[in-house]
KEKE-3310 file (N, C-alpha, C; in steps of 0.2 Angstrom, whole numbers, plus 5000, padded with zeros to 4 digits):
npx = (5450:5435:5420:5414:5424:5432:5444:5446:5458:5460:5453:5445:5447:5446:5433:5422:5414:5403:5392:5396:5390:5388:5401:5402:5392:5397:5409:5405:5393:5395:5405:5398:5389:5397:5403:5392:5387:5397:5400:5388:5389:5400:5395:5384:5393:5398:5387:5380:5391:5397:5409:5423:5430:5445:5461:5470:5461:5457:5468:5473:5462:5459:5467:5463:5458:5452:5456:5450:5445:5457:5464:5456:5458:5471:5471:5463:5471:5482:5477:5478:5475:5483:5484:5473:5473:5486:5490:5484:5489:5502:5500:5494:5506:5516:5510:5504:5513:5515:5504:5507:5519:5517:5507:5513:5525:5521:5515:5524:5530:5520:5517:5530:5530:5521:5529:5537:5526:5522:5533:5532:5520:5526:5537:5534:5522:5514:5516:5513:5516:5528:5539:5540:5546:5558:5564:5565:5575:5586:5587:5586:5591:5590:5576:5570:5575:5568:5555:5554:5556:5544:5534:5536:5534:5520:5515:5519:5511:5498:5497:5499:5487:5477:5480:5479:5466:5459:5462:5457:5443:5441:5444:5433:5421:5423:5425:5433:5450:5457:5447:5441:5452:5453:5440:5438:5445:5437:5426:5432:5440:5430:5424:5435:5440:5430:5429:5441:5454:5446:5435:5440:5444:5431:5425:5434:5432:5420:5422:5432:5424:5415:5424:5428:5416:5414:5425:5423:5412:5418:5428:5420:5411:5421:5427:5417:5403:5403:5414:5427:5439:5446:5443:5449:5462:5465:5463:5473:5484:5483:5484:5497:5503:5502:5509:5518:5512:5499:5495:5495:5485:5474:5473:5468:5461:5454:5460:5473:5486:5487:5495:5509:5524:5523:5513:5501:5494:5499:5503:5519:5526:5539:5555:5548:5546:5545:5537:5525:5510:5507:5516:5528:5541:5547:5557:5555:5544:5551:5560:5552:5546:5557:5560:5547:5547:5558:5555:5543:5545:5549:5537:5529:5536:5540:5529:5518:5504:5503:5511:5502:5491:5496:5498:5486:5480:5474:5485:5486:5480:5488:5499:5491:5482:5489:5495:5484:5478:5488:5488:5475:5474:5482:5474:5467:5474:5479:5468:5460:5468:5472:5459:5452:5463:5470:5459:5457:5468:5466:5454:5458:5455:5455:5465:5476:5494:5497:5485:5485:5496:5491:5483:5471:5466:5458:5445:5442:5440:5430:5420:5418:5412:5401:5395:5390:5387:5398:5408:5404:5405:5419:5423:5417:5423:5436:5435:5432:5444:5453:5448:5448:5462:5466:5460:5467:5480:5478:5475:5487:5496:5491:5494:5508:5511:5504:5510:5523:5529:5521:5519:5532:5541:5535:5525:5528:5521:5508:5491:5479:5467:5472:5480:5471:5464:5474:5476:5464:5463:5474:5470:5459)
npy = (5274:5283:5281:5293:5303:5299:5302:5316:5329:5337:5340:5351:5359:5372:5375:5381:5373:5380:5393:5411:5420:5414:5415:5429:5430:5422:5428:5442:5441:5432:5440:5452:5447:5442:5453:5461:5452:5450:5463:5466:5458:5464:5476:5471:5466:5478:5485:5476:5470:5481:5485:5495:5502:5505:5510:5501:5490:5487:5482:5472:5465:5465:5457:5445:5433:5417:5399:5391:5400:5406:5394:5392:5403:5402:5391:5395:5406:5399:5392:5393:5397:5389:5378:5371:5368:5365:5355:5344:5343:5339:5326:5321:5321:5314:5304:5296:5301:5314:5322:5320:5325:5338:5342:5339:5346:5359:5360:5359:5372:5380:5373:5375:5388:5391:5390:5402:5410:5409:5415:5428:5433:5432:5441:5452:5460:5471:5473:5476:5473:5462:5469:5479:5473:5470:5483:5488:5479:5478:5490:5504:5501:5487:5486:5493:5484:5472:5477:5478:5465:5459:5466:5462:5448:5448:5454:5444:5433:5438:5440:5427:5422:5429:5427:5413:5410:5418:5412:5400:5403:5408:5396:5388:5396:5405:5418:5434:5435:5446:5454:5446:5445:5458:5461:5451:5455:5465:5463:5458:5469:5478:5472:5470:5483:5489:5481:5477:5467:5458:5456:5450:5438:5432:5431:5422:5410:5406:5404:5394:5384:5381:5377:5365:5358:5356:5348:5336:5331:5329:5319:5309:5305:5301:5289:5282:5284:5284:5277:5266:5263:5251:5250:5261:5259:5248:5252:5262:5254:5247:5257:5261:5250:5251:5251:5261:5259:5255:5266:5275:5269:5272:5286:5293:5299:5290:5289:5293:5294:5305:5305:5309:5306:5311:5320:5316:5308:5293:5277:5270:5279:5290:5288:5283:5269:5254:5261:5265:5273:5272:5272:5278:5279:5289:5298:5311:5316:5317:5327:5338:5339:5343:5356:5362:5362:5370:5382:5386:5391:5404:5410:5409:5413:5426:5433:5445:5442:5430:5433:5443:5436:5429:5439:5443:5433:5425:5424:5411:5403:5404:5395:5383:5386:5387:5375:5366:5372:5370:5356:5353:5360:5351:5341:5347:5349:5336:5327:5332:5331:5317:5312:5318:5321:5308:5301:5307:5302:5288:5286:5289:5302:5314:5324:5336:5339:5353:5358:5352:5358:5371:5370:5363:5351:5347:5354:5348:5334:5335:5341:5330:5321:5327:5335:5351:5356:5352:5360:5372:5370:5369:5382:5390:5385:5388:5402:5405:5402:5411:5423:5423:5422:5433:5444:5443:5446:5459:5466:5464:5471:5484:5486:5486:5497:5507:5506:5505:5512:5525:5529:5528:5534:5545:5552:5553:5557:5553:5549:5537:5539:5544:5534:5523:5528:5529:5515:5510:5517:5512:5499:5500)
npz = (5380:5382:5372:5368:5367:5357:5344:5348:5350:5360:5376:5379:5368:5363:5364:5375:5389:5396:5394:5389:5397:5409:5415:5418:5427:5438:5441:5443:5450:5462:5467:5471:5479:5490:5494:5499:5509:5518:5522:5528:5539:5545:5549:5558:5568:5572:5577:5587:5594:5598:5592:5589:5575:5574:5568:5573:5576:5563:5556:5564:5569:5582:5589:5595:5590:5588:5589:5579:5569:5566:5560:5549:5541:5538:5530:5520:5515:5510:5500:5485:5467:5460:5470:5468:5454:5449:5457:5452:5440:5442:5446:5435:5428:5436:5443:5458:5467:5464:5470:5483:5486:5482:5492:5504:5503:5504:5516:5526:5529:5534:5546:5553:5553:5564:5575:5574:5575:5589:5595:5590:5597:5610:5610:5602:5605:5601:5588:5571:5558:5550:5545:5554:5565:5560:5557:5570:5575:5566:5559:5547:5534:5532:5535:5523:5514:5517:5516:5502:5497:5503:5497:5484:5485:5488:5476:5466:5471:5470:5457:5451:5456:5450:5436:5435:5439:5430:5418:5419:5420:5408:5400:5404:5401:5391:5393:5392:5395:5400:5405:5415:5424:5428:5434:5444:5456:5462:5470:5482:5485:5490:5502:5510:5511:5518:5530:5535:5542:5550:5543:5532:5538:5542:5529:5523:5531:5526:5513:5513:5518:5507:5498:5503:5503:5489:5487:5494:5487:5475:5478:5484:5473:5463:5470:5476:5471:5456:5452:5459:5472:5469:5455:5449:5453:5445:5432:5431:5432:5420:5411:5413:5408:5394:5378:5365:5353:5357:5363:5352:5345:5353:5354:5341:5325:5317:5305:5306:5319:5333:5343:5353:5362:5378:5375:5379:5394:5394:5394:5401:5415:5414:5423:5434:5445:5437:5429:5434:5439:5452:5462:5474:5471:5462:5452:5445:5453:5465:5462:5459:5472:5480:5474:5476:5491:5494:5487:5493:5506:5504:5500:5511:5523:5519:5517:5521:5525:5532:5544:5548:5552:5562:5571:5574:5580:5596:5610:5616:5606:5594:5590:5589:5580:5568:5567:5566:5554:5545:5544:5540:5528:5520:5515:5505:5491:5491:5491:5481:5470:5470:5467:5456:5448:5446:5441:5429:5422:5423:5416:5404:5398:5384:5388:5384:5385:5385:5390:5402:5408:5409:5419:5418:5421:5433:5430:5418:5421:5431:5422:5414:5424:5430:5420:5413:5426:5433:5428:5433:5446:5448:5444:5453:5465:5462:5461:5475:5481:5475:5479:5493:5496:5490:5497:5509:5504:5500:5512:5518:5511:5512:5526:5526:5519:5526:5540:5538:5528:5527:5541:5545:5536:5530:5537:5553:5564:5562:5567:5573:5565:5553:5549:5547:5536:5526:5525:5520:5508:5501:5499:5490)
capx = (5447:5428:5418:5412:5430:5436:5446:5447:5465:5461:5447:5441:5448:5444:5426:5421:5408:5398:5391:5400:5386:5389:5407:5401:5388:5401:5414:5402:5388:5398:5409:5393:5386:5401:5404:5386:5386:5403:5399:5383:5392:5405:5390:5381:5398:5399:5381:5379:5396:5400:5416:5425:5434:5451:5466:5472:5457:5456:5474:5474:5456:5458:5472:5460:5455:5453:5460:5446:5445:5464:5465:5452:5461:5477:5469:5461:5477:5487:5474:5479:5472:5488:5483:5467:5474:5493:5491:5481:5494:5508:5497:5494:5513:5520:5506:5502:5519:5514:5500:5510:5525:5514:5504:5518:5530:5519:5513:5530:5532:5515:5518:5535:5528:5518:5534:5538:5520:5523:5538:5529:5516:5530:5542:5532:5515:5511:5518:5507:5519:5535:5545:5541:5551:5565:5566:5567:5580:5591:5588:5583:5593:5586:5569:5569:5576:5562:5549:5555:5554:5537:5530:5538:5530:5513:5514:5519:5506:5492:5498:5497:5480:5472:5481:5477:5459:5456:5463:5452:5436:5441:5443:5426:5416:5425:5425:5439:5455:5459:5441:5441:5458:5451:5434:5438:5447:5433:5422:5437:5442:5424:5423:5441:5441:5424:5429:5448:5456:5441:5431:5444:5443:5425:5424:5439:5429:5414:5426:5435:5418:5413:5429:5428:5410:5415:5430:5420:5408:5422:5431:5414:5409:5426:5429:5411:5397:5404:5419:5429:5446:5449:5443:5453:5468:5466:5463:5479:5489:5482:5487:5505:5506:5502:5515:5517:5507:5492:5493:5493:5478:5469:5473:5469:5455:5451:5464:5480:5486:5490:5499:5516:5526:5523:5508:5495:5496:5497:5509:5523:5529:5547:5558:5545:5548:5541:5533:5518:5507:5505:5522:5531:5548:5547:5562:5552:5540:5555:5563:5547:5545:5562:5559:5541:5548:5562:5551:5537:5548:5549:5531:5526:5540:5541:5522:5515:5498:5504:5513:5497:5486:5499:5498:5478:5477:5475:5492:5485:5478:5492:5502:5486:5479:5494:5496:5478:5477:5493:5486:5468:5476:5485:5469:5464:5478:5480:5462:5458:5473:5471:5453:5451:5469:5471:5453:5459:5473:5463:5449:5461:5452:5460:5468:5483:5500:5496:5479:5487:5500:5487:5479:5464:5464:5452:5439:5440:5437:5423:5415:5416:5408:5395:5393:5391:5387:5405:5412:5402:5408:5426:5423:5415:5428:5442:5433:5433:5451:5456:5445:5450:5469:5467:5458:5473:5485:5476:5476:5494:5500:5489:5497:5515:5511:5502:5514:5531:5530:5518:5520:5539:5545:5531:5521:5529:5516:5501:5487:5475:5463:5475:5483:5465:5462:5479:5475:5458:5465:5479:5466:5456)
capy = (5280:5282:5282:5300:5307:5296:5307:5322:5330:5340:5339:5357:5360:5379:5376:5381:5369:5384:5400:5416:5424:5411:5418:5435:5429:5419:5434:5448:5439:5430:5446:5457:5443:5442:5460:5463:5448:5452:5470:5466:5455:5469:5481:5468:5466:5485:5487:5471:5469:5487:5485:5501:5501:5509:5508:5495:5484:5486:5479:5466:5461:5465:5452:5440:5428:5410:5394:5389:5405:5406:5389:5392:5408:5399:5386:5399:5410:5395:5389:5397:5394:5383:5373:5367:5366:5362:5349:5338:5343:5335:5319:5319:5320:5309:5299:5297:5304:5321:5326:5319:5330:5345:5344:5339:5351:5366:5360:5360:5379:5382:5370:5378:5395:5391:5391:5409:5414:5409:5420:5435:5434:5433:5446:5458:5460:5477:5474:5476:5470:5459:5473:5483:5470:5471:5490:5488:5475:5479:5497:5506:5497:5480:5488:5494:5478:5467:5479:5477:5458:5458:5469:5457:5442:5450:5455:5438:5429:5441:5439:5420:5420:5432:5424:5406:5411:5421:5407:5394:5405:5408:5390:5386:5400:5409:5425:5437:5434:5452:5457:5442:5447:5465:5461:5447:5458:5471:5461:5457:5475:5481:5470:5471:5490:5490:5478:5476:5460:5454:5454:5444:5431:5430:5428:5416:5404:5404:5402:5387:5379:5380:5373:5358:5354:5354:5343:5330:5329:5326:5313:5304:5303:5297:5283:5278:5284:5283:5271:5263:5263:5245:5251:5266:5256:5243:5256:5265:5249:5246:5263:5261:5244:5252:5253:5266:5257:5255:5273:5278:5267:5276:5293:5293:5301:5286:5289:5294:5295:5312:5304:5309:5304:5317:5325:5314:5304:5287:5272:5270:5286:5290:5288:5280:5262:5250:5265:5265:5279:5271:5272:5284:5279:5293:5303:5317:5318:5319:5333:5343:5340:5347:5363:5364:5364:5376:5388:5388:5394:5411:5412:5409:5417:5433:5435:5448:5440:5425:5436:5447:5431:5427:5445:5444:5427:5426:5421:5404:5400:5405:5389:5378:5388:5386:5367:5364:5375:5366:5349:5353:5362:5346:5337:5350:5347:5329:5324:5334:5328:5310:5310:5321:5320:5301:5299:5309:5297:5281:5286:5291:5308:5317:5330:5337:5342:5360:5359:5350:5364:5377:5368:5362:5344:5346:5356:5343:5328:5337:5342:5323:5317:5331:5339:5358:5357:5351:5366:5377:5368:5371:5389:5393:5383:5392:5409:5405:5401:5417:5429:5422:5423:5440:5448:5443:5449:5466:5469:5464:5477:5490:5487:5488:5504:5512:5506:5504:5518:5531:5531:5528:5539:5551:5556:5549:5559:5551:5546:5531:5540:5545:5527:5520:5531:5526:5508:5509:5520:5507:5493:5502)
capz = (5380:5381:5365:5366:5366:5351:5339:5350:5351:5367:5380:5378:5361:5361:5365:5382:5391:5398:5390:5392:5402:5416:5418:5420:5433:5443:5443:5446:5455:5468:5470:5474:5485:5496:5496:5503:5514:5523:5524:5533:5545:5549:5552:5564:5573:5575:5581:5592:5599:5600:5590:5586:5570:5574:5563:5576:5574:5555:5554:5568:5571:5589:5592:5600:5585:5592:5585:5573:5564:5563:5556:5543:5537:5536:5525:5514:5512:5507:5495:5479:5461:5459:5474:5465:5447:5447:5460:5448:5434:5444:5446:5428:5425:5439:5446:5465:5471:5463:5475:5490:5486:5482:5498:5510:5502:5506:5523:5531:5530:5538:5553:5556:5555:5570:5580:5574:5578:5596:5597:5588:5602:5616:5609:5598:5606:5598:5581:5566:5552:5551:5544:5560:5569:5556:5559:5578:5577:5562:5557:5541:5528:5532:5534:5516:5510:5518:5513:5495:5496:5505:5491:5478:5486:5487:5469:5463:5473:5467:5449:5450:5458:5445:5430:5435:5439:5423:5412:5420:5419:5400:5397:5405:5399:5385:5395:5390:5401:5403:5409:5421:5428:5430:5438:5450:5463:5465:5476:5487:5487:5493:5509:5513:5513:5523:5537:5537:5543:5553:5537:5528:5542:5541:5522:5522:5534:5522:5506:5515:5519:5501:5494:5506:5501:5482:5487:5497:5482:5470:5481:5484:5466:5460:5473:5478:5467:5449:5451:5466:5473:5465:5448:5447:5453:5440:5426:5431:5431:5413:5407:5413:5404:5387:5374:5360:5348:5360:5364:5346:5343:5358:5352:5334:5323:5313:5299:5308:5326:5335:5349:5353:5369:5382:5373:5383:5399:5391:5394:5408:5417:5414:5429:5439:5446:5433:5425:5437:5442:5459:5466:5477:5469:5456:5451:5443:5458:5470:5460:5460:5479:5482:5472:5480:5498:5495:5485:5497:5512:5503:5499:5517:5528:5517:5515:5527:5527:5537:5550:5551:5555:5569:5576:5575:5585:5603:5612:5617:5600:5588:5587:5588:5573:5562:5566:5563:5548:5540:5543:5536:5521:5516:5512:5499:5485:5490:5490:5474:5464:5470:5465:5449:5444:5444:5437:5422:5419:5423:5411:5397:5394:5380:5391:5381:5389:5386:5394:5409:5410:5410:5425:5416:5423:5437:5426:5412:5424:5434:5417:5412:5429:5431:5414:5414:5433:5436:5426:5437:5453:5448:5443:5460:5469:5460:5463:5482:5482:5473:5483:5500:5496:5487:5502:5514:5501:5500:5519:5520:5507:5515:5532:5525:5517:5532:5546:5537:5523:5529:5547:5547:5532:5527:5543:5559:5569:5560:5572:5571:5560:5546:5547:5545:5530:5521:5524:5516:5501:5498:5497:5484)
cpx = (5439:5426:5417:5418:5434:5438:5447:5455:5466:5454:5442:5441:5446:5437:5424:5414:5402:5398:5394:5397:5387:5396:5406:5397:5392:5406:5410:5397:5390:5402:5404:5390:5391:5403:5398:5386:5391:5402:5394:5385:5396:5400:5387:5386:5399:5393:5380:5385:5400:5407:5418:5431:5440:5456:5469:5468:5456:5462:5476:5468:5456:5463:5469:5456:5457:5455:5456:5446:5452:5466:5462:5455:5467:5476:5467:5466:5481:5484:5473:5475:5477:5487:5478:5469:5481:5494:5489:5486:5500:5506:5497:5501:5517:5517:5505:5507:5518:5510:5503:5515:5522:5511:5509:5523:5528:5515:5518:5531:5526:5515:5524:5534:5524:5523:5536:5532:5520:5527:5536:5525:5520:5534:5540:5525:5511:5513:5512:5510:5526:5540:5546:5546:5558:5568:5569:5573:5587:5592:5585:5585:5590:5579:5567:5570:5570:5556:5548:5553:5547:5533:5530:5534:5523:5511:5514:5513:5499:5492:5496:5490:5476:5473:5478:5469:5456:5457:5458:5445:5436:5440:5436:5421:5417:5425:5432:5444:5456:5453:5441:5446:5456:5445:5434:5440:5442:5428:5426:5438:5436:5424:5429:5442:5435:5426:5436:5449:5451:5436:5434:5444:5437:5423:5428:5435:5423:5417:5429:5429:5416:5418:5429:5422:5411:5420:5427:5416:5412:5425:5425:5412:5414:5427:5423:5406:5399:5409:5421:5436:5449:5449:5448:5460:5470:5467:5470:5485:5489:5485:5494:5508:5506:5508:5514:5512:5500:5490:5491:5486:5472:5468:5474:5462:5452:5456:5471:5480:5489:5493:5506:5518:5526:5517:5501:5498:5494:5504:5513:5525:5536:5550:5554:5546:5543:5536:5526:5516:5506:5511:5525:5538:5548:5552:5559:5548:5545:5558:5558:5546:5551:5561:5553:5543:5552:5559:5546:5539:5548:5542:5527:5529:5541:5534:5519:5508:5498:5506:5507:5492:5489:5498:5490:5476:5478:5482:5491:5483:5482:5495:5497:5483:5483:5495:5490:5477:5482:5490:5479:5470:5479:5480:5467:5468:5478:5474:5460:5462:5472:5464:5452:5457:5470:5465:5454:5463:5470:5458:5452:5457:5457:5462:5475:5488:5499:5490:5481:5491:5497:5482:5472:5462:5458:5445:5437:5437:5430:5418:5413:5411:5402:5392:5394:5391:5394:5409:5410:5405:5415:5427:5422:5421:5435:5441:5434:5440:5455:5454:5448:5458:5470:5465:5464:5479:5484:5477:5483:5498:5498:5492:5504:5515:5509:5507:5521:5533:5528:5520:5528:5543:5541:5528:5522:5524:5509:5497:5483:5471:5466:5478:5477:5464:5467:5478:5469:5459:5469:5475:5463:5460)
cpy = (5279:5284:5290:5305:5304:5302:5314:5323:5334:5340:5345:5359:5367:5380:5376:5377:5374:5390:5405:5420:5421:5413:5424:5435:5426:5425:5440:5446:5437:5436:5451:5453:5443:5449:5462:5459:5450:5458:5470:5463:5460:5474:5478:5468:5473:5487:5482:5470:5475:5488:5492:5500:5506:5507:5501:5489:5482:5482:5473:5462:5460:5461:5447:5435:5421:5405:5392:5394:5406:5401:5390:5398:5406:5395:5390:5403:5406:5391:5393:5394:5388:5377:5368:5364:5363:5356:5343:5338:5338:5327:5317:5317:5314:5304:5301:5301:5312:5325:5325:5325:5337:5347:5344:5344:5358:5366:5361:5367:5382:5380:5373:5385:5396:5392:5399:5413:5415:5415:5427:5437:5436:5440:5453:5459:5466:5478:5473:5472:5466:5464:5478:5480:5470:5478:5490:5484:5476:5486:5498:5502:5490:5481:5489:5488:5473:5470:5478:5469:5456:5460:5464:5451:5443:5451:5448:5433:5431:5439:5432:5419:5423:5429:5417:5406:5413:5416:5402:5397:5406:5402:5387:5389:5404:5417:5428:5437:5440:5455:5453:5444:5454:5465:5457:5450:5463:5469:5460:5464:5479:5479:5471:5478:5492:5487:5476:5468:5455:5452:5449:5438:5428:5427:5422:5410:5402:5401:5395:5382:5377:5375:5366:5354:5352:5348:5336:5327:5325:5319:5307:5301:5299:5290:5279:5278:5281:5277:5269:5264:5257:5247:5256:5263:5252:5247:5260:5260:5247:5251:5263:5255:5245:5254:5258:5265:5257:5262:5277:5276:5270:5283:5294:5296:5297:5285:5289:5295:5302:5311:5305:5308:5311:5322:5323:5309:5297:5283:5273:5277:5286:5292:5286:5272:5258:5255:5267:5272:5278:5270:5278:5284:5283:5299:5310:5320:5321:5326:5339:5344:5344:5355:5366:5366:5370:5383:5391:5392:5402:5414:5412:5414:5425:5436:5438:5445:5434:5428:5440:5442:5429:5433:5445:5439:5429:5422:5413:5400:5400:5399:5384:5380:5386:5378:5364:5366:5371:5359:5348:5355:5356:5342:5340:5348:5340:5325:5325:5331:5320:5307:5312:5320:5313:5298:5301:5305:5290:5281:5287:5297:5311:5324:5331:5340:5349:5362:5357:5356:5370:5376:5366:5354:5343:5348:5351:5337:5330:5338:5335:5320:5321:5335:5346:5360:5356:5357:5372:5376:5370:5378:5392:5391:5387:5400:5410:5406:5408:5423:5429:5424:5431:5445:5449:5446:5457:5469:5469:5470:5483:5491:5489:5495:5509:5512:5507:5510:5524:5533:5532:5534:5545:5555:5552:5551:5557:5547:5541:5533:5541:5538:5523:5522:5529:5519:5507:5512:5515:5501:5494:5503)
cpz = (5379:5374:5363:5365:5360:5346:5341:5352:5357:5370:5378:5371:5359:5362:5372:5384:5393:5394:5393:5397:5409:5419:5421:5427:5439:5446:5446:5451:5462:5471:5474:5480:5491:5499:5501:5509:5520:5526:5529:5540:5549:5552:5558:5569:5576:5580:5587:5597:5601:5598:5587:5581:5569:5569:5566:5575:5567:5553:5558:5571:5579:5593:5597:5596:5588:5587:5579:5567:5561:5559:5549:5538:5535:5530:5519:5511:5508:5501:5489:5473:5459:5463:5471:5458:5446:5451:5456:5442:5436:5445:5439:5425:5429:5443:5454:5469:5470:5468:5482:5491:5486:5489:5504:5509:5503:5513:5528:5533:5535:5545:5556:5557:5562:5576:5580:5577:5585:5598:5595:5594:5609:5615:5606:5599:5603:5591:5576:5559:5554:5550:5550:5565:5566:5558:5566:5579:5573:5558:5550:5535:5527:5532:5527:5512:5511:5516:5505:5493:5498:5500:5485:5479:5485:5480:5465:5465:5470:5460:5448:5451:5452:5438:5429:5435:5433:5418:5413:5418:5411:5397:5398:5402:5393:5387:5394:5396:5404:5407:5415:5426:5432:5435:5444:5456:5466:5470:5482:5490:5492:5500:5513:5516:5518:5530:5539:5538:5546:5547:5533:5532:5541:5534:5521:5525:5529:5515:5508:5515:5512:5497:5497:5504:5494:5482:5489:5491:5477:5472:5481:5478:5463:5463:5476:5473:5459:5448:5459:5466:5469:5458:5445:5448:5447:5433:5426:5430:5423:5409:5407:5409:5396:5384:5369:5355:5350:5361:5358:5343:5347:5355:5344:5331:5318:5307:5301:5316:5327:5341:5348:5361:5373:5381:5377:5388:5398:5391:5401:5409:5417:5421:5435:5440:5442:5429:5428:5440:5449:5464:5468:5475:5462:5456:5450:5449:5464:5468:5461:5468:5482:5480:5475:5487:5498:5493:5489:5504:5510:5503:5506:5522:5526:5515:5521:5530:5532:5544:5553:5554:5562:5574:5578:5580:5592:5605:5613:5611:5594:5586:5585:5581:5567:5561:5563:5556:5543:5539:5539:5529:5517:5512:5505:5492:5485:5488:5483:5469:5464:5467:5457:5445:5442:5440:5430:5418:5418:5417:5404:5394:5390:5382:5388:5386:5390:5390:5401:5412:5412:5416:5424:5417:5427:5433:5421:5416:5427:5428:5414:5417:5430:5426:5416:5422:5436:5434:5431:5444:5453:5447:5450:5465:5468:5463:5471:5484:5481:5478:5490:5501:5494:5493:5507:5511:5501:5507:5521:5517:5511:5522:5531:5523:5523:5537:5544:5532:5526:5536:5549:5543:5530:5533:5549:5565:5567:5566:5569:5565:5553:5544:5544:5538:5524:5520:5519:5508:5497:5495:5491:5478)
residu = (MET:LEU:PRO:GLU:TYR:ALA:GLY:LYS:THR:ALA:PHE:PHE:GLY:GLY:THR:PRO:PRO:LEU:PRO:GLU:TRP:SER:GLY:TRP:LEU:ILE:VAL:ILE:GLY:PHE:GLY:LEU:PHE:PHE:SER:VAL:PHE:THR:THR:VAL:LEU:VAL:TYR:LEU:ASP:LYS:VAL:TYR:ASN:LYS:THR:THR:HIS:THR:SER:GLU:PHE:PHE:ASN:THR:ALA:GLY:ARG:ASN:VAL:LYS:THR:GLY:LEU:THR:ALA:SER:VAL:ILE:VAL:SER:GLN:TRP:THR:TRP:ALA:ALA:THR:LEU:LEU:GLN:SER:SER:ASN:VAL:THR:TRP:SER:TYR:GLY:VAL:SER:GLY:PRO:PHE:TRP:TYR:ALA:SER:GLY:ALA:THR:ILE:GLN:VAL:LEU:LEU:PHE:GLY:ILE:LEU:ALA:ILE:GLU:VAL:LYS:ARG:ARG:ALA:ARG:THR:ALA:HIS:THR:VAL:THR:GLU:MET:VAL:LEU:ALA:ARG:TRP:GLY:THR:ALA:ALA:HIS:LEU:THR:PHE:ILE:PHE:PHE:CYS:PHE:LEU:THR:ASN:ILE:ILE:VAL:THR:SER:MET:LEU:LEU:LEU:GLY:GLY:ALA:ALA:THR:VAL:ASN:ALA:LEU:THR:GLY:MET:ASN:THR:ASN:LEU:ALA:SER:PHE:LEU:ILE:PRO:TRP:GLY:VAL:ILE:ALA:TYR:THR:ALA:ALA:GLY:GLY:LEU:LYS:ALA:THR:PHE:MET:ALA:SER:TYR:ILE:HIS:THR:ALA:ILE:ILE:PHE:ILE:VAL:LEU:VAL:VAL:CYS:VAL:TYR:THR:VAL:TYR:VAL:LYS:ALA:TYR:SER:THR:ASP:SER:ILE:TYR:ASP:MET:LEU:GLN:MET:VAL:ALA:SER:TYR:ASN:THR:ASP:GLN:CYS:GLU:ALA:ILE:PHE:ASN:ASP:GLY:THR:LYS:THR:PHE:PHE:GLU:LYS:GLY:SER:PHE:SER:CYS:GLY:PRO:VAL:VAL:ASP:ASN:GLU:GLN:GLY:SER:TYR:LEU:THR:MET:MET:SER:LEU:GLY:GLY:LEU:LYS:PHE:GLY:ILE:ILE:ASN:ILE:VAL:GLY:ASN:PHE:GLY:THR:VAL:PHE:VAL:ASP:GLN:SER:TYR:TRP:GLN:SER:ALA:ILE:ALA:ALA:LYS:PRO:ALA:SER:THR:HIS:LYS:GLY:TYR:LEU:LEU:GLY:GLY:LEU:VAL:TRP:PHE:THR:ILE:PRO:PHE:ALA:LEU:ALA:THR:SER:LEU:GLY:LEU:ALA:GLY:VAL:ALA:LEU:GLN:LEU:PRO:ILE:SER:ALA:SER:GLU:ALA:GLY:ALA:GLY:LEU:VAL:PRO:PRO:ALA:VAL:ALA:THR:HIS:LEU:PHE:GLY:SER:GLY:GLY:SER:VAL:MET:MET:ALA:VAL:MET:LEU:PHE:MET:ALA:ILE:THR:SER:THR:GLY:SER:ALA:GLU:GLY:ILE:ALA:VAL:SER:SER:LEU:VAL:ALA:TYR:ASP:LEU:TYR:ARG:VAL:TYR:ILE:ASN:PRO:GLN:ALA:ASP:GLY:ARG:LYS:ILE:LEU:LEU:VAL:SER:LYS:VAL:VAL:ILE:VAL)
# end
């Protein structure tokens, strides 16, 4: 353990590295900036491209989105708070097998969805939602059942985003968790209601670019600037070789130890071959991988936002966008976790099991590497992930309400103007 952390029972220990006003600045400042910036882009699109914002365009972006933009929106939709935070937690727990199973276990679904996306463009060219297809094929009972599960998926995803983001903002700045959860969505609501799916696509491209900039900085710093692949490898081998007595000597306050097995990532990994952090022969990692693969099929195939992106894409670009998006997304959790996650273990930072479980491994390592600037980088990166996915979830729910509840069961004679109004009201 590094001397500056001697005697610390937790990395953050209830003391945030940033002042509270910085949390307000990130949440409100970035929210306002992206609201104004994206709304201006939508306005310019209307003026110079003569785009007419009908209900059809609001919910499908004109059905002519090209490969690059489709791929970037898939990456941003699939980059949750958990993608950035929990991927490093499984690295902290299982070693290098954790990020592999996290990334590969969530890439399979997006790649397979590309096949479905092709069929959507072939067989349901005028569809707006997945549940419209269900209604046409299986009738009212199946339609209502799928609407229920689609809403449930959107609620669970949005809850995870807000709670994960708010908890991290609270840990980094001390900002009240409830206030952060309430304020984070408002910037997203503003530009999504103004520009619909096209605004979501444009904002997602910018969000993804910012996430990758931070990612490259972290990987470069860990493996080139501050340390090297060889030094991280050697330190991880050393950590795996520690026995209980050595771990107790590392984690002590000078008078007594506070180390308990499982409370810190020290010593050999249970159920890993030779206890190594650098092996793929990990029973815990394999179990996590199976759960991850099975669970993520539901969160992709029952999430209207992925169907909406397929509907919005050009026929020739649909499968390419999903294949490219899935492959590009793989790098985010894998690269972040194998840099910050492994560095946290190698350096024996005093990250407790409760902090790791709360997703605070990346903020802790970034704070160690960059100081308060690292905390800001993680908070901004997280805000980008939350807002990009949040806007996609917002437009997905509005489409379900407008086309599957309002137009089917409330007002079957509704015209485009009324559907557009309902879509915007639901988002707000």
